[in-house]
C-alpha positions in Angstrom: 0.0 -0.2 0.2 1.7 3.5 -0.5 1.3 5.8 2.2 3.1 8.9 0.6 1.0 11.0 -1.3 1.8 14.1 -3.2 -1.4 15.7 -3.9 -0.6 18.1 -6.9 -3.7 20.7 -7.2 -3.2 21.7 -11.1 -5.4 25.1 -10.6 -2.9 26.5 -8.0 -0.1 26.5 -10.8 -2.2 28.3 -12.6 -2.8 31.0 -10.3 0.5 30.9 -9.7 1.3 31.9 -13.2 -1.5 34.4 -13.2 0.1 36.5 -10.4 4.0 36.0 -12.1 2.0 37.9 -15.2 0.5 40.4 -12.9 3.7 40.9 -11.7 5.3 41.9 -14.9 2.2 43.0 -17.1 4.3 44.2 -19.8 6.2 41.4 -20.4 5.9 38.1 -21.3 6.3 34.7 -19.3 8.5 31.5 -19.7 7.4 29.5 -17.1 10.2 27.3 -16.1 9.3 23.1 -15.4 12.7 22.1 -15.2 13.5 19.0 -13.3 10.6 17.0 -13.6 8.6 20.4 -13.0 10.7 21.0 -9.7 9.3 17.0 -8.7 5.6 17.9 -9.7 5.3 16.0 -13.2 6.7 17.6 -16.2 3.9 17.1 -18.5 1.5 17.8 -15.7 2.7 21.2 -15.4 3.4 22.1 -18.5 0.1 21.2 -19.0 -1.0 23.8 -16.4 1.0 26.3 -17.8 -1.1 26.4 -21.3 -1.1 30.1 -20.9 2.3 30.9 -20.5 3.7 32.6 -23.6 7.0 29.8 -23.6 7.9 27.0 -21.4 11.5 27.0 -20.2 13.9 23.4 -19.9 17.5 22.8 -19.1 18.0 19.5 -21.2 16.6 18.5 -24.4 15.0 15.1 -23.0 12.6 17.3 -21.3 11.3 19.4 -24.2 11.5 16.0 -26.3 9.1 14.6 -23.8 6.7 18.0 -24.1 6.6 17.8 -27.6 5.9 14.0 -27.5 3.2 15.0 -25.1 1.7 17.0 -27.9 2.5 20.5 -26.4 2.8 22.6 -28.4 4.3 26.0 -27.1 7.8 27.7 -27.7 10.3 25.7 -25.4 13.6 27.1 -24.7 16.6 24.8 -23.9 18.2 27.3 -21.1 21.3 25.2 -21.1 21.5 24.7 -24.8 22.7 21.4 -27.0 25.7 19.4 -26.5 26.0 17.5 -29.8 25.0 17.6 -33.4 22.4 14.6 -32.5 20.6 17.2 -30.1 20.5 19.6 -32.8 18.7 17.8 -34.8 16.3 17.2 -32.1 15.7 20.9 -31.4 15.9 21.6 -35.5 12.7 18.6 -36.0 10.9 19.8 -32.7 11.6 23.5 -33.4 13.0 24.5 -29.8 14.7 27.7 -29.2 18.4 26.8 -28.2 20.2 28.8 -25.5 24.0 29.6 -26.7 26.7 30.2 -23.7 29.6 29.1 -25.2 31.6 29.3 -28.9 31.6 25.5 -29.4 27.8 25.1 -29.1 27.4 27.9 -32.8 30.6 25.6 -34.2 28.0 22.4 -33.5 25.6 24.5 -35.5 27.5 25.9 -38.3 28.7 22.4 -39.3 25.6 20.5 -38.4 23.0 22.3 -39.2 20.3 21.4 -41.8 19.0 24.5 -43.1 15.9 24.3 -40.5 15.4 28.2 -39.3 16.8 28.0 -36.1 16.2 30.9 -33.1 18.7 31.3 -30.9 18.8 32.5 -27.2 22.2 33.9 -26.6 23.2 33.8 -22.8 26.3 36.7 -21.7 27.5 36.6 -17.8 26.6 39.6 -16.0 28.2 37.8 -12.2 26.8 34.8 -12.0 29.9 33.0 -12.8 28.4 29.8 -14.1 27.3 30.0 -18.2 27.7 32.5 -20.2 29.8 34.7 -22.8 31.8 37.4 -21.2 30.0 41.1 -22.1 32.8 42.4 -23.9 32.4 38.9 -26.6 28.9 40.2 -27.5 29.5 42.2 -30.1 31.8 39.9 -31.8 29.4 36.6 -30.8 26.2 38.9 -32.5 28.2 39.7 -35.7 28.8 35.7 -36.2 25.8 34.7 -35.7 24.3 37.7 -38.1 25.8 35.7 -40.8 25.2 32.5 -40.0 22.4 31.8 -42.8 20.4 28.8 -40.9 19.6 31.7 -37.8 16.3 33.3 -37.8 17.2 37.6 -37.2 14.9 37.4 -33.9 17.4 36.9 -31.2 17.2 36.8 -27.3 19.7 38.0 -25.1 19.1 36.7 -21.5 21.5 36.7 -18.1 20.5 35.3 -14.9 21.0 36.8 -11.1 23.1 35.6 -8.3 21.4 37.1 -5.7 18.5 38.5 -6.7 16.5 37.2 -3.4 18.8 39.0 -1.3 17.2 42.8 -0.7 20.2 44.8 -1.1 22.9 42.9 -2.0 25.4 45.0 -4.0 25.6 42.3 -7.1 22.0 42.2 -8.1 23.1 46.3 -9.1 26.1 45.6 -10.8 24.4 42.6 -12.5 21.5 45.2 -13.8 24.4 47.7 -14.8 26.3 44.7 -16.8 23.3 43.8 -18.4 22.6 47.6 -19.2 25.8 48.3 -20.9 25.7 44.6 -22.6 22.1 45.8 -24.0 23.8 49.0 -25.3 26.6 47.1 -27.3 24.3 44.6 -28.5 21.2 46.6 -29.8 24.3 48.8 -32.1 25.7 45.4 -33.3 22.1 44.1 -34.2 21.4 47.1 -35.9 24.4 46.9 -38.4 23.3 43.4 -39.0 19.2 44.3 -38.9 18.6 41.6 -36.3 15.8 42.1 -34.0 16.5 42.4 -30.1 14.6 41.1 -26.9 15.7 40.4 -23.5 15.5 38.6 -20.8 16.7 38.7 -16.7 13.9 38.3 -14.3 14.1 34.9 -12.2 11.1 34.6 -9.5 12.4 37.0 -7.3 13.6 39.3 -10.0 10.0 38.9 -11.3 8.8 39.7 -7.6 10.7 42.6 -6.1 12.8 44.1 -9.4 10.4 45.7 -11.9 13.2 47.4 -13.6 14.6 43.9 -14.9 11.3 42.5 -16.4 12.2 43.4 -20.1 10.8 41.4 -22.8 10.6 38.0 -20.7 10.4 37.1 -17.1 11.6 33.4 -16.1 9.7 32.3 -12.7 9.8 28.9 -11.7 10.0 28.6 -7.7 7.3 30.9 -7.3 5.0 29.1 -9.7 4.7 25.7 -7.5 3.4 28.1 -4.7 7.2 29.0 -3.1 8.3 32.2 -2.3 12.1 33.3 -3.8 12.4 35.5 -0.9 14.0 34.5 2.8 11.8 34.3 5.8 8.9 34.6 3.4 6.3 32.0 2.2 4.2 32.1 -0.5 1.1 33.5 1.1 3.0 36.9 1.1 3.3 36.9 -2.2 -0.4 35.6 -3.1 0.9 32.2 -3.7 -1.1 29.0 -3.3 0.7 25.8 -2.5 1.0 23.4 -5.1 2.0 20.1 -3.7 0.7 18.9 -0.4 2.7 15.7 0.6 0.8 13.7 3.2 1.4 10.5 4.6 -0.7 8.2 7.1 0.5 7.6 11.1 1.3 3.6 11.4 1.9 3.4 14.8 1.1 5.3 18.6 3.5 4.4 21.4 3.1 5.8 25.1 7.1 5.7 26.3 8.1 6.8 30.0 10.3 9.5 30.7 14.1 9.3 29.8 13.3 7.1 27.1 15.1 7.3 23.6 14.3 7.4 20.2 15.5 6.1 16.5 19.1 5.6 15.2 21.9 7.2 17.3 19.7 8.0 20.2 20.2 11.4 19.7 16.8 12.5 21.2 15.0 11.7 25.0 11.6 11.8 26.4 11.7 14.3 29.0 8.2 12.9 30.6 5.7 10.4 29.8 4.8 10.6 26.0 3.4 9.4 23.2 5.4 8.7 20.1 3.6 8.5 16.5 5.0 7.1 13.4 5.0 8.4 10.2 5.1 6.0 6.9 7.8 8.5 4.8 11.6 8.7 5.7 14.5 9.9 3.4 13.6 7.0 1.0 10.9 8.8 -0.1 12.7 12.0 -0.5 12.2 13.3 2.9 14.8 15.2 4.5 17.2 13.4 6.0 18.8 15.6 8.2 15.4 17.3 9.3 16.2 18.7 13.1 14.2 17.3 16.0 11.3 19.5 15.9 10.8 20.1 12.8 7.1 20.4 12.3 4.6 18.3 10.8 0.5 18.6 10.7 -2.0 16.1 12.0 -5.7 16.8 12.7 -5.7 20.6 13.2 -2.5 20.7 15.0 1.2 20.5 14.6 3.5 18.4 16.1 7.4 18.0 16.5 9.5 15.6 14.7 11.9 13.8 17.5 14.8 11.5 16.5 16.5 10.7 13.6 14.4 10.5 9.9 14.8 6.9 8.9 14.6 5.8 5.7 10.7 4.9 5.6 10.0 6.4 9.0 9.7 9.7 10.9 8.5 9.6 15.0 6.8 12.4 16.3 5.8 13.5 19.8 2.2 13.4 19.9 2.5 14.0 23.9 1.0 12.9 26.9 -3.4 12.7 25.6 -3.0 12.5 21.8 -6.3 12.3 20.1 -4.9 11.0 17.1 -5.3 7.5 15.9 -3.7 4.6 13.8 -4.0 5.5 10.0 -4.8 9.2 10.6 -3.4 11.5 7.7 -0.5 13.7 8.3 0.8 16.7 6.3 4.5 16.7 5.9 3.8 20.6 3.9 1.6 21.6 2.1 -2.1 23.5 2.9 -1.4 24.1 6.1 2.7 23.8 7.0 4.4 25.9 4.0 7.2 24.2 3.0 9.6 27.1 3.5 9.7 25.9 7.6 10.7 22.6 6.6 13.1 23.5 4.4 14.6 25.6 7.4 14.1 23.4 9.8 16.5 21.1 7.5 19.4 23.8 6.9 18.2 23.3 3.0 15.5 25.2 0.3 12.7 24.5 -1.0 13.7 23.8 -4.6 15.6 21.1 -3.2 12.1 19.2 -1.1 10.4 19.4 -4.1 13.0 18.1 -6.6 14.0 15.3 -4.4 10.5 13.3 -3.9 11.0 10.0 -5.2 9.0 7.8 -7.2 7.8 5.4 -4.6 5.6 9.0 -3.5 2.5 8.3 -5.3 1.5 11.3 -7.0 -2.0 12.1 -7.6 -3.6 15.1 -9.4 -6.4 17.4 -8.9 -7.7 19.5 -11.6 -9.9 22.2 -9.0 -10.7 22.5 -5.2 -8.6 19.4 -3.3 
């Protein structure tokens, strides 16, 4: 019997997309659904984003899966292509290719079939990950302009390193770098008859940095109901939680004071209490490093995890006179318990919690309501 279930509300995805659209009313929205839709299911989330202008994925396998599911929206390969075969697949499926290194352009020059390709050009403004240097962009644009297989519409994009940290000096520096690059790019593009658009804002930028919305915003985590801003939760931005992770209470045991619980005997009762065992663990993707005191929600109240998270189970302190019974539903995060709080107790981020849900957790999808 499957006890751990991820309940996924597709209407909440659509609602959160609307919040992103309202936050940047003059920009188009690329709904990012990489990493299996941030753990929610790739095709299911992409289908819920039918009103997005575009979809964003990291790898071509994700894009091909979406095309196989008959999703026809424009899809951006945010990491681009890595082989001639991937170029062929991108041509056939009409995918937008991000270019961040010269060797990717070389693949296109050597192996393009003649079908028109749409390229986006990534510039490194301070993330120091992918992207051409700012001073390389004019020469790259000139090179692209001389490639007959490339469409005349080109998007210049970059990515924030610290958009979620208010007043971090790198935010202003990256915007300044992008603005300088933008001016140089426009000048070069005009010389070669290219049309440029621009994109920089992730979820945090979409919500807090209106000056960098440009032509496209690229929200990710906010679409799944999670705040990209530290010390806030999704409801602070009018976002709805999409995933509610639940399991069942499978044991209740009365224990006296000074009784240790779990591997390593890391927690000991201070008084008579009842220990509840919940059928979920790190084998399901629940964080092993969740600390003593990490909250779970059961029957309208929050109770703390005690003892170490096991592969298949967690233990919670139900107190001296619990009303719970075996078989009761336990919420690990979701409607009643923000995932951001669980992430904080686990010294991680909500992104990781969502993405590490394993295959043995059943996913149930709801088109509306609960």
